[in-house]
N, C-alpha and C positions, 0 to 999 in steps of 0.2 A: 358445815361443821363437824370434826370427826370425829367428836369426844363421847364416851360411851356414857348410858343414861345415869348411872350411878355419882359421877365426876359433875355432871350437868346439875344435878340436884346438889351437889355438894357447893357447887358454884352460887347457885341460886339462897342457898341458906348463908353463905356470906354476903351476897348483895342486898338478903333482907336483914341482917345483920348491919351493914351499913349504913341503911336508909333508917334504920331504928336510931341509930347514932347521931345522926343528922336530923333528925326528925325536926327539932326545936328552932335549931338553925339555919336549917337552909332546905324551908320543906317540899321546893319545886326539884330538887336534886333528888331527895329521899323519895317523892313520886316517880321521879326517873330509873333509878335503880330498884324500886319496890315491880314496876313494870316489866321492867329486863328481867326480873326474878321471876316472874309471871312467866313469861315466857319461857325462860330457860326450864321450868317445870314443865312447860306442854310439849316441848320439844321431845325432853324425856319421855315424858307419856307414852308419846305416838310413837319414840322410836322402840320403846318395850312392847308396846301392841303388836307396831309391825314384825317384829323377832318373835312371836307368839305362833303357834303351827295354828291353822283353820281348827274349829272343835274334834271335825270329824278324822283330820288327822291324825291328834292326839289320842283320839283310840282305835286306830289301824294297828298300830305294832300288838294291843290284847288281841283284840280279832285275828289276825294272823297267828298267833299262837293257840288260840283255841281251834282253828282250821287246821293247822300245819301239825301234824303229830308225827315224832320219829316213828318208823316201821318197827317191830320189835323182830327179832331174829329168834328162833327157834334153834335152840341145837340141843 
């Protein structure tokens, strides 16, 4: 699935809404749609977590800024 997490979450919300609408008339179908929505939410979460940099990588640019300072030119 090549969707982005936001799109997957939107699809999940729509499936939850559908499940709620048919809960009284077709409980088995509502359960299937809710399970599908749960899977989409989990996939979106995994995609978001995979796209985050490791914790020490997030700190690296700040560390580099502290260590590498431009030389002052004496005029």
